[in-house]
C-alpha positions, -999 to +999 in steps of 0.1 A: -307+266-363-295+272-398-263+291-408-262+311-440-233+330-455-244+362-473-221+384-492-227+418-477-206+435-504-232+427-531-264+447-536-287+417-531-267+406-500-272+440-484-309+439-492-312+405-476-294+417-444-318+446-441-347+423-443-333+399-417-327+428-393-364+434-394-369+400-376-347+399-345-368+373-328-362+347-354-329+358-370-296+369-356-268+384-377-234+374-366-204+392-382-168+384-378-160+420-369-189+422-343-192+388-328-175+387-294-197+358-282-179+334-260-175+298-271-200+273-256-170+252-244-135+261-232-111+265-262-089+238-249-117+213-251-122+219-289-109+190-312-099+191-349-124+180-376-103+150-384-104+140-347-141+145-345-147+124-378-126+096-363-145+096-329-178+098-347-169+068-370-157+048-341-188+056-320-212+045-350-193+012-354-194+006-317-231+016-312-247+005-344-223-020-359-220+001-390-187+010-406-190+045-421-165+068-437-169+106-434 
């Protein structure tokens, strides 16, 4: 899956969105105003980006022996 941000206030952006709407089996438009989709995990289980980066760096060091900095 790929996420793309389209400016729906521009002429070309509106045109792109109209084309995307023609293909509902392969593309889904999610708008901040319309999206009421529940999160895939409970909100209390979410972590910050910094915490994720630290956990990921630690896991790479432990599993692969590589020191990376994200």
